[in-house]
MARVO-689190 format. One record per residue: z, y, x of N, C-alpha, C in turn; residue number from 1. Coordinates in steps of 0.001 Angstrom, whole numbers, plus 500000, padded with zeros to 6 digits. Example, Ala and Ser with C-alpha at 12.3 -4.5 7.8 and 13.67 -1.06 7.14 Angstrom:
BEGIN
{{507800; 494310; 513190}; {507800; 495500; 512300}; {507800; 496700; 513200}; 1}
{{507080; 497750; 512850}; {507140; 498940; 513670}; {507870; 500030; 512900}; 2}
END
This chain:
BEGIN
{{476663; 144699; 609987}; {477306; 143431; 609606}; {477334; 143312; 608084}; 1}
{{476869; 142163; 607535}; {476956; 141963; 606085}; {478405; 141953; 605626}; 2}
{{478629; 142462; 604435}; {479980; 142498; 603879}; {480151; 141364; 602880}; 3}
{{481379; 140854; 602776}; {481609; 139633; 602012}; {481833; 139911; 600524}; 4}
{{481559; 138872; 599748}; {481754; 138885; 598295}; {482508; 137620; 597917}; 5}
{{483602; 137778; 597192}; {484399; 136632; 596733}; {484122; 136411; 595253}; 6}
{{483750; 135195; 594915}; {483434; 134842; 593535}; {484636; 134181; 592868}; 7}
{{484941; 134621; 591659}; {485993; 133994; 590853}; {485347; 133413; 589605}; 8}
{{485390; 132104; 589471}; {484825; 131404; 588325}; {485975; 130996; 587408}; 9}
{{485977; 131526; 586193}; {487121; 131303; 585304}; {486647; 130668; 584004}; 10}
{{487285; 129558; 583617}; {486947; 128878; 582372}; {485788; 127904; 582541}; 11}
{{485540; 127131; 581499}; {484488; 126116; 581555}; {483116; 126745; 581793}; 12}
{{482783; 127747; 581014}; {481484; 128401; 581148}; {481343; 129051; 582515}; 13}
{{482367; 129758; 582957}; {482309; 130427; 584246}; {482079; 129466; 585396}; 14}
{{482728; 128306; 585337}; {482567; 127324; 586404}; {481211; 126627; 586347}; 15}
{{480712; 126382; 585151}; {479403; 125745; 585043}; {478298; 126666; 585543}; 16}
{{478341; 127940; 585150}; {477337; 128892; 585617}; {477524; 129151; 587113}; 17}
{{478774; 129262; 587545}; {479032; 129487; 588959}; {478486; 128378; 589829}; 18}
{{478652; 127140; 589399}; {478146; 126011; 590183}; {476622; 126021; 590254}; 19}
{{475982; 126430; 589176}; {474523; 126546; 589210}; {474102; 127636; 590187}; 20}
{{474850; 128725; 590219}; {474566; 129789; 591177}; {474653; 129273; 592610}; 21}
{{475719; 128541; 592918}; {475883; 128039; 594286}; {474797; 127038; 594640}; 22}
{{474398; 126227; 593682}; {473322; 125263; 593917}; {472027; 125996; 594283}; 23}
{{471697; 127044; 593529}; {470491; 127821; 593811}; {470606; 128545; 595151}; 24}
{{471790; 129068; 595461}; {471977; 129756; 596739}; {471761; 128806; 597912}; 25}
{{472261; 127590; 597798}; {472059; 126601; 598862}; {470580; 126266; 599030}; 26}
{{469873; 126072; 597907}; {468449; 125764; 597981}; {467671; 126910; 598619}; 27}
{{468032; 128145; 598264}; {467325; 129296; 598826}; {467523; 129379; 600337}; 28}
{{468758; 129207; 600786}; {469000; 129264; 602221}; {468331; 128106; 602944}; 29}
{{468340; 126918; 602351}; {467708; 125773; 602992}; {466201; 125969; 603120}; 30}
{{465590; 126588; 602111}; {464140; 126794; 602139}; {463719; 127781; 603217}; 31}
{{464631; 128671; 603615}; {464298; 129707; 604599}; {465056; 129544; 605909}; 32}
{{465631; 128368; 606114}; {466463; 128163; 607302}; {466287; 126735; 607800}; 33}
{{465081; 126457; 608284}; {464764; 125088; 608712}; {465600; 124660; 609917}; 34}
{{466103; 125622; 610698}; {466874; 125283; 611900}; {468339; 124973; 611588}; 35}
{{468746; 125135; 610325}; {470134; 124871; 609910}; {471126; 125655; 610761}; 36}
{{470848; 126948; 610927}; {471764; 127819; 611656}; {472474; 128746; 610687}; 37}
{{473716; 129053; 611008}; {474493; 129982; 610188}; {474201; 131392; 610674}; 38}
{{473589; 132185; 609800}; {473174; 133530; 610140}; {474119; 134550; 609511}; 39}
{{474168; 135764; 610056}; {475100; 136772; 609513}; {474936; 137016; 608020}; 40}
{{473696; 136960; 607520}; {473479; 137214; 606094}; {474166; 136176; 605217}; 41}
{{474354; 134965; 605730}; {474990; 133914; 604943}; {476485; 134145; 604768}; 42}
{{477071; 134951; 605654}; {478523; 135143; 605594}; {478958; 135930; 604372}; 43}
{{478002; 136558; 603671}; {478362; 137256; 602437}; {478969; 136299; 601427}; 44}
{{478385; 135110; 601302}; {478821; 134148; 600289}; {479505; 132912; 600874}; 45}
{{479233; 132611; 602134}; {479691; 131347; 602713}; {480528; 131562; 603969}; 46}
{{481341; 130560; 604264}; {482006; 130428; 605552}; {481438; 129208; 606257}; 47}
{{481332; 129290; 607578}; {480919; 128155; 608402}; {482159; 127672; 609132}; 48}
{{482643; 126485; 608798}; {483921; 126010; 609335}; {483729; 124702; 610077}; 49}
{{484704; 124397; 610950}; {484677; 123118; 611652}; {485427; 122068; 610839}; 50}
{{485604; 120891; 611405}; {486235; 119795; 610667}; {487681; 120108; 610287}; 51}
{{488302; 121040; 611003}; {489678; 121420; 610697}; {489786; 122583; 609737}; 52}
{{488628; 123089; 609246}; {488631; 124195; 608302}; {488708; 125566; 608945}; 53}
{{488556; 125631; 610275}; {488599; 126911; 610984}; {487194; 127508; 611079}; 54}
{{487105; 128826; 610972}; {485813; 129492; 611052}; {485181; 129298; 612418}; 55}
{{483878; 129028; 612398}; {483117; 128857; 613639}; {482591; 130223; 614070}; 56}
{{482841; 130596; 615302}; {482392; 131882; 615807}; {480882; 131931; 616004}; 57}
{{480353; 133156; 616083}; {478921; 133360; 616311}; {478733; 134301; 617500}; 58}
{{479007; 133832; 618736}; {478915; 134721; 619906}; {477514; 135247; 620163}; 59}
{{476489; 134514; 619743}; {475105; 134949; 619961}; {474470; 135485; 618683}; 60}
{{475264; 135682; 617655}; {474729; 136184; 616385}; {474403; 135101; 615385}; 61}
{{474242; 133871; 615834}; {474030; 132719; 614958}; {474838; 131547; 615505}; 62}
{{474964; 130494; 614705}; {475672; 129298; 615142}; {475167; 128122; 614312}; 63}
{{475192; 126923; 614853}; {474802; 125747; 614058}; {475731; 125591; 612855}; 64}
{{475161; 125225; 611720}; {475984; 124985; 610539}; {476754; 123685; 610711}; 65}
{{478072; 123761; 610561}; {478901; 122562; 610602}; {479289; 122147; 609176}; 66}
{{480137; 122932; 608540}; {480504; 122682; 607148}; {480514; 124024; 606425}; 67}
{{479709; 124133; 605374}; {479686; 125363; 604589}; {480774; 125323; 603520}; 68}
{{481468; 126439; 603361}; {482453; 126591; 602299}; {482168; 127881; 601542}; 69}
{{482164; 127792; 600227}; {481900; 128968; 599400}; {483119; 129887; 599396}; 70}
{{482864; 131180; 599398}; {483947; 132147; 599220}; {484204; 132235; 597715}; 71}
{{484940; 131283; 597199}; {485083; 131165; 595745}; {486469; 130671; 595371}; 72}
{{486900; 131108; 594190}; {488142; 130646; 593575}; {487782; 130110; 592198}; 73}
{{488168; 128871; 591903}; {487814; 128214; 590649}; {489061; 128058; 589790}; 74}
{{488988; 128576; 588563}; {490147; 128566; 587668}; {489735; 128005; 586312}; 75}
{{490477; 127059; 585799}; {490292; 126591; 584420}; {491594; 125972; 583961}; 76}
{{491945; 126186; 582720}; {493189; 125651; 582194}; {493035; 124251; 581615}; 77}
{{491883; 123630; 581873}; {491669; 122207; 581617}; {491149; 121588; 582905}; 78}
{{491598; 120391; 583210}; {491272; 119777; 584493}; {489862; 119201; 584526}; 79}
{{489299; 118853; 583361}; {488057; 118082; 583326}; {486888; 118735; 584030}; 80}
{{486648; 120017; 583773}; {485489; 120695; 584360}; {485616; 120772; 585880}; 81}
{{486803; 121099; 586376}; {486984; 121184; 587820}; {486844; 119817; 588480}; 82}
{{487273; 118761; 587792}; {487064; 117406; 588326}; {485571; 117112; 588450}; 83}
{{484798; 117495; 587436}; {483352; 117284; 587492}; {482724; 118072; 588632}; 84}
{{483191; 119293; 588834}; {482659; 120116; 589919}; {482909; 119453; 591267}; 85}
{{484141; 119012; 591498}; {484486; 118456; 592803}; {483854; 117102; 593054}; 86}
{{483509; 116388; 591983}; {482850; 115090; 592133}; {481326; 115224; 592152}; 87}
{{480830; 116434; 591861}; {479396; 116662; 591810}; {478769; 116758; 593189}; 88}
{{477463; 116999; 593212}; {476730; 116963; 594479}; {477019; 118157; 595378}; 89}
{{477653; 119221; 594837}; {478034; 120345; 595692}; {479552; 120479; 595783}; 90}
{{480265; 119440; 595418}; {481726; 119506; 595409}; {482320; 119843; 596770}; 91}
{{481703; 119348; 597860}; {482233; 119596; 599197}; {482091; 121055; 599615}; 92}
{{481318; 121829; 598840}; {481163; 123251; 599159}; {482441; 124034; 598877}; 93}
{{483292; 123512; 598010}; {484490; 124231; 597580}; {485730; 123717; 598300}; 94}
{{486598; 124644; 598610}; {487881; 124308; 599227}; {488830; 123852; 598125}; 95}
{{489286; 122609; 598206}; {490158; 122075; 597171}; {491447; 122845; 596994}; 96}
{{491830; 123625; 597997}; {493055; 124433; 597898}; {492825; 125702; 597100}; 97}
{{491561; 125994; 596762}; {491227; 127213; 596030}; {490911; 126925; 594560}; 98}
{{491481; 125840; 594032}; {491322; 125471; 592629}; {492656; 125643; 591906}; 99}
{{492585; 126142; 590673}; {493788; 126303; 589847}; {493483; 125758; 588464}; 100}
{{494312; 124844; 587977}; {494063; 124264; 586663}; {495374; 123893; 585985}; 101}
{{495264; 123676; 584671}; {496370; 123187; 583857}; {495824; 121977; 583100}; 102}
{{496497; 121533; 582084}; {496044; 120346; 581367}; {495720; 120598; 579898}; 103}
{{496345; 121586; 579278}; {496222; 121715; 577821}; {495162; 122700; 577376}; 104}
{{494735; 123608; 578239}; {493728; 124587; 577855}; {494319; 125733; 577047}; 105}
{{493503; 126768; 576854}; {493966; 127970; 576152}; {493610; 127959; 574678}; 106}
{{493021; 126890; 574181}; {492788; 126742; 572745}; {491899; 127809; 572129}; 107}
{{490899; 128298; 572883}; {489981; 129331; 572361}; {490730; 130559; 571846}; 108}
{{491809; 130886; 572537}; {492675; 131987; 572092}; {492881; 132958; 573251}; 109}
{{492299; 134157; 573135}; {492416; 135160; 574198}; {493884; 135444; 574519}; 110}
{{494723; 135588; 573506}; {496123; 135935; 573726}; {496847; 134857; 574518}; 111}
{{496510; 133575; 574269}; {497181; 132503; 575014}; {496755; 132544; 576483}; 112}
{{495514; 132860; 576731}; {495080; 132979; 578112}; {495667; 134194; 578809}; 113}
{{495617; 135342; 578129}; {496046; 136603; 578740}; {497561; 136719; 578824}; 114}
{{498257; 136306; 577786}; {499708; 136531; 577709}; {500532; 135336; 578177}; 115}
{{499953; 134142; 578203}; {500717; 132957; 578619}; {500263; 132437; 579981}; 116}
{{498998; 131986; 580054}; {498546; 131373; 581304}; {498367; 132399; 582419}; 117}
{{497960; 133623; 582073}; {497825; 134639; 583103}; {499131; 134879; 583844}; 118}
{{500204; 135254; 583128}; {501492; 135435; 583810}; {502020; 134152; 584458}; 119}
{{501779; 133008; 583816}; {502283; 131748; 584360}; {501700; 131464; 585735}; 120}
{{500417; 131741; 585913}; {499747; 131425; 587176}; {499464; 132670; 588016}; 121}
{{500083; 133783; 587655}; {499809; 135043; 588353}; {500023; 134916; 589862}; 122}
{{501185; 134446; 590267}; {501499; 134377; 591694}; {500554; 133420; 592411}; 123}
{{500271; 132297; 591791}; {499383; 131309; 592419}; {497975; 131864; 592586}; 124}
{{497460; 132485; 591526}; {496104; 133028; 591591}; {496009; 134125; 592639}; 125}
{{496927; 135066; 592619}; {496847; 136187; 593543}; {497083; 135747; 594988}; 126}
{{497888; 134729; 595183}; {498090; 134214; 596538}; {496796; 133601; 597070}; 127}
{{496074; 132882; 596223}; {494804; 132286; 596647}; {493728; 133357; 596840}; 128}
{{493772; 134404; 596027}; {492852; 135526; 596242}; {493137; 136178; 597589}; 129}
{{494411; 136417; 597886}; {494764; 137025; 599170}; {494328; 136140; 600338}; 130}
{{494453; 134836; 600162}; {494016; 133903; 601211}; {492519; 134050; 601456}; 131}
{{491727; 134163; 600374}; {490278; 134339; 600529}; {489956; 135691; 601163}; 132}
{{490715; 136717; 600802}; {490489; 138053; 601370}; {490768; 138051; 602869}; 133}
{{491802; 137346; 603300}; {492159; 137308; 604720}; {491080; 136641; 605561}; 134}
{{490226; 135856; 604942}; {489148; 135191; 605676}; {487888; 136048; 605758}; 135}
{{487959; 137274; 605259}; {486824; 138196; 605299}; {487035; 139246; 606380}; 136}
{{485946; 139689; 606989}; {486008; 140775; 607968}; {485892; 142137; 607303}; 137}
{{485066; 142216; 606240}; {484832; 143503; 605578}; {484480; 143247; 604112}; 138}
{{485504; 142926; 603335}; {485286; 142567; 601932}; {484736; 143761; 601149}; 139}
{{483672; 143524; 600405}; {483063; 144587; 599611}; {483317; 144433; 598124}; 140}
{{483357; 143180; 597617}; {483272; 143017; 596168}; {483892; 141699; 595721}; 141}
{{484477; 141742; 594526}; {484827; 140541; 593779}; {483776; 140362; 592686}; 142}
{{483347; 139139; 592469}; {482426; 138833; 591372}; {483110; 137848; 590430}; 143}
{{483401; 138292; 589217}; {484038; 137453; 588212}; {482979; 136913; 587254}; 144}
{{482932; 135594; 587098}; {482010; 134941; 586169}; {482846; 134243; 585102}; 145}
{{482636; 134600; 583835}; {483439; 134015; 582760}; {482727; 134228; 581425}; 146}
{{483205; 133540; 580408}; {482699; 133763; 579058}; {483697; 134612; 578287}; 147}
{{483210; 135240; 577222}; {484078; 136055; 576381}; {484511; 135331; 575113}; 148}
{{483906; 134191; 574828}; {484178; 133523; 573569}; {485342; 132561; 573589}; 149}
{{485630; 131955; 574743}; {486706; 130975; 574824}; {488048; 131615; 575112}; 150}
{{489041; 130786; 575399}; {490378; 131309; 575645}; {490664; 131559; 577113}; 151}
{{490284; 130608; 577978}; {490556; 130773; 579403}; {489658; 131845; 580010}; 152}
{{488350; 131752; 579762}; {487428; 132728; 580336}; {487751; 134145; 579911}; 153}
{{488015; 134322; 578627}; {488281; 135670; 578119}; {489681; 136141; 578492}; 154}
{{490689; 135317; 578241}; {492075; 135736; 578446}; {492495; 135745; 579903}; 155}
{{492396; 134602; 580564}; {492786; 134537; 581975}; {491830; 135368; 582822}; 156}
{{490536; 135336; 582466}; {489560; 136101; 583232}; {489872; 137585; 583259}; 157}
{{490148; 138170; 582104}; {490437; 139611; 582071}; {491826; 139922; 582633}; 158}
{{492750; 138971; 582539}; {494061; 139161; 583170}; {493898; 139272; 584684}; 159}
{{493104; 138378; 585246}; {492866; 138411; 586696}; {492157; 139706; 587086}; 160}
{{491175; 140116; 586284}; {490443; 141348; 586567}; {491394; 142551; 586646}; 161}
{{492300; 142624; 585707}; {493268; 143728; 585680}; {494093; 143768; 586956}; 162}
{{494530; 142599; 587423}; {495399; 142567; 588589}; {494622; 142679; 589897}; 163}
{{493342; 142371; 589871}; {492528; 142665; 591051}; {492466; 144165; 591284}; 164}
{{492357; 144922; 590196}; {492348; 146383; 590327}; {493684; 146887; 590865}; 165}
{{494778; 146288; 590417}; {496100; 146727; 590862}; {496312; 146444; 592351}; 166}
{{495892; 145259; 592813}; {496204; 144848; 594179}; {495119; 145212; 595185}; 167}
{{493883; 145366; 594732}; {492778; 145694; 595642}; {491954; 146837; 595036}; 168}
{{492549; 148002; 594891}; {491877; 149100; 594179}; {490613; 149597; 594866}; 169}
{{490468; 149347; 596161}; {489316; 149853; 596899}; {488175; 148850; 597004}; 170}
{{488339; 147685; 596372}; {487292; 146655; 596394}; {486592; 146656; 595047}; 171}
{{485260; 146701; 595062}; {484499; 146721; 593813}; {484757; 145454; 593010}; 172}
{{484715; 145606; 591690}; {484903; 144479; 590769}; {483672; 144378; 589873}; 173}
{{482802; 143439; 590174}; {481611; 143163; 589373}; {481934; 141994; 588440}; 174}
{{481468; 142088; 587222}; {481765; 141052; 586228}; {480473; 140593; 585559}; 175}
{{480296; 139280; 585475}; {479200; 138687; 584717}; {479805; 137933; 583538}; 176}
{{479918; 138590; 582374}; {480482; 137925; 581199}; {479372; 137320; 580334}; 177}
{{479659; 136190; 579751}; {478701; 135538; 578842}; {479178; 135758; 577409}; 178}
{{478374; 136475; 576632}; {478714; 136729; 575231}; {478385; 135504; 574387}; 179}
{{479186; 135233; 573361}; {478947; 134041; 572538}; {477665; 134154; 571727}; 180}
{{477148; 132996; 571330}; {475946; 132946; 570500}; {476228; 133511; 569112}; 181}
{{475165; 133931; 568450}; {475312; 134461; 567089}; {475858; 133408; 566145}; 182}
{{475476; 132138; 566378}; {475923; 131055; 565502}; {477043; 130228; 566138}; 183}
{{477836; 130854; 567016}; {478951; 130167; 567662}; {479900; 129611; 566602}; 184}
{{480273; 128337; 566757}; {481129; 127706; 565755}; {482616; 127878; 566048}; 185}
{{482956; 128620; 567102}; {484370; 128914; 567396}; {484759; 130157; 566614}; 186}
{{485618; 129997; 565645}; {485921; 131091; 564720}; {486590; 132270; 565412}; 187}
{{487268; 132030; 566534}; {487984; 133107; 567216}; {487120; 133851; 568234}; 188}
{{485889; 133415; 568472}; {485097; 134009; 569553}; {484822; 135502; 569368}; 189}
{{484570; 136008; 568144}; {484375; 137470; 568021}; {485621; 138253; 568417}; 190}
{{486789; 137761; 568052}; {488032; 138441; 568397}; {488284; 138383; 569911}; 191}
{{488040; 137202; 570497}; {488187; 137067; 571945}; {487262; 138039; 572682}; 192}
{{486050; 138195; 572174}; {485081; 139071; 572829}; {485514; 140528; 572768}; 193}
{{485979; 140970; 571600}; {486401; 142364; 571442}; {487601; 142674; 572336}; 194}
{{488568; 141769; 572370}; {489755; 141988; 573197}; {489390; 141986; 574683}; 195}
{{488432; 141159; 575053}; {487998; 141123; 576452}; {487243; 142383; 576836}; 196}
{{486398; 142862; 575932}; {485612; 144059; 576222}; {486509; 145264; 576523}; 197}
{{487623; 145359; 575826}; {488546; 146454; 576088}; {489043; 146414; 577527}; 198}
{{489275; 145206; 578054}; {489729; 145067; 579438}; {488600; 145362; 580419}; 199}
{{487383; 144945; 580092}; {486254; 145210; 580984}; {486005; 146710; 581110}; 200}
{{486125; 147431; 580000}; {485931; 148888; 580022}; {486923; 149548; 580972}; 201}
{{488153; 149054; 580976}; {489214; 149690; 581761}; {489212; 149275; 583232}; 202}
{{488764; 148045; 583539}; {489035; 147506; 584872}; {487808; 147065; 585673}; 203}
{{486632; 147015; 585088}; {485440; 146572; 585823}; {484662; 147775; 586350}; 204}
{{484127; 147667; 587560}; {483258; 148705; 588111}; {481819; 148535; 587633}; 205}
{{481414; 147304; 587425}; {480044; 147030; 586984}; {480050; 145761; 586144}; 206}
{{479393; 145805; 584994}; {479315; 144649; 584097}; {477848; 144240; 583962}; 207}
{{477575; 142972; 584239}; {476229; 142420; 584148}; {476231; 141370; 583043}; 208}
{{476070; 141783; 581780}; {476283; 140865; 580651}; {475150; 139854; 580485}; 209}
{{475526; 138692; 580023}; {474588; 137638; 579660}; {474860; 137229; 578216}; 210}
{{473814; 136853; 577504}; {473956; 136366; 576133}; {473724; 134861; 576123}; 211}
{{474611; 134142; 575483}; {474485; 132683; 575453}; {473186; 132248; 574787}; 212}
{{472748; 132975; 573777}; {471475; 132655; 573132}; {470317; 132753; 574127}; 213}
{{470318; 133831; 574917}; {469239; 134034; 575890}; {469268; 132951; 576967}; 214}
{{470460; 132559; 577400}; {470561; 131494; 578390}; {470027; 130174; 577836}; 215}
{{470354; 129888; 576574}; {469870; 128651; 575947}; {468351; 128654; 575842}; 216}
{{467776; 129806; 575438}; {466323; 129897; 575314}; {465641; 129738; 576677}; 217}
{{466206; 130367; 577692}; {465629; 130257; 579030}; {465709; 128829; 579549}; 218}
{{466834; 128165; 579292}; {467001; 126782; 579722}; {466017; 125866; 579013}; 219}
{{465843; 126091; 577700}; {464912; 125266; 576930}; {463478; 125487; 577399}; 220}
{{463121; 126751; 577660}; {461773; 127057; 578115}; {461493; 126429; 579475}; 221}
{{462503; 126457; 580342}; {462339; 125865; 581666}; {462167; 124352; 581579}; 222}
{{462934; 123719; 580673}; {462841; 122269; 580520}; {461496; 121838; 579936}; 223}
{{460914; 122701; 579098}; {459652; 122352; 578441}; {458418; 122801; 579207}; 224}
{{458627; 123568; 580287}; {457470; 124078; 581026}; {456720; 122939; 581686}; 225}
{{455402; 123027; 581644}; {454564; 121998; 582267}; {454680; 122095; 583790}; 226}
{{454837; 120978; 584483}; {454933; 121031; 585944}; {453635; 121522; 586560}; 227}
{{453772; 122239; 587660}; {452602; 122755; 588370}; {452087; 121666; 589313}; 228}
{{450823; 121328; 589206}; {450212; 120298; 590025}; {449230; 120967; 590997}; 229}
{{449450; 120769; 592258}; {448571; 121349; 593274}; {447530; 120324; 593684}; 230}
{{446270; 120678; 593570}; {445177; 119780; 593950}; {444561; 120274; 595242}; 231}
{{444425; 119387; 596215}; {443838; 119801; 597488}; {442369; 120154; 597329}; 232}
{{441919; 121102; 598115}; {440510; 121507; 598071}; {439737; 120785; 599160}; 233}
END
């Protein structure tokens, strides 16, 4: 039986990259699943639910897809990004009850995210994490996606990581942090990154770092690539 993975997208960058991940995951499954059946391998990232939000059983090992829901928790201390996500073309993939937001943001300040918003939303975040865990049969891993340069991604993200270790010590914690660009115009980003790295060293089982410069170059190269034209023989 495949084991489940719960994704936590924290901050603007974390949610934007996370949504791109889910978009690609949907395309990959659609390309290899013409019958639109929910297979055991899909349960790692997705739930198959009915109109009432209840999990659809798979007595024969597969089941028709009714409504897919991502095993994900979306957190941002500004409402705008989450509003865009829910209004976007994959918005229905997310459970609206698994979103946490504020209005003022963390002001690109790790300390405000870690010391203010983290404790403020601690109970809410952990309750929603527990809710996602209860929907798993054999949880293997948490995947945290966040940036290190901003305030919410760095501060709230590492706060959540610390408490995941406290409450679920036997579940792996994988982290995909995005390091700021060399020419980042946020003056606090180097400090946010250093303070976040200290938390990653102490609380992450595996870190899969990304560089914002490399992501920008890859995105630009992809946008400029010449389309492939297939000519019939």
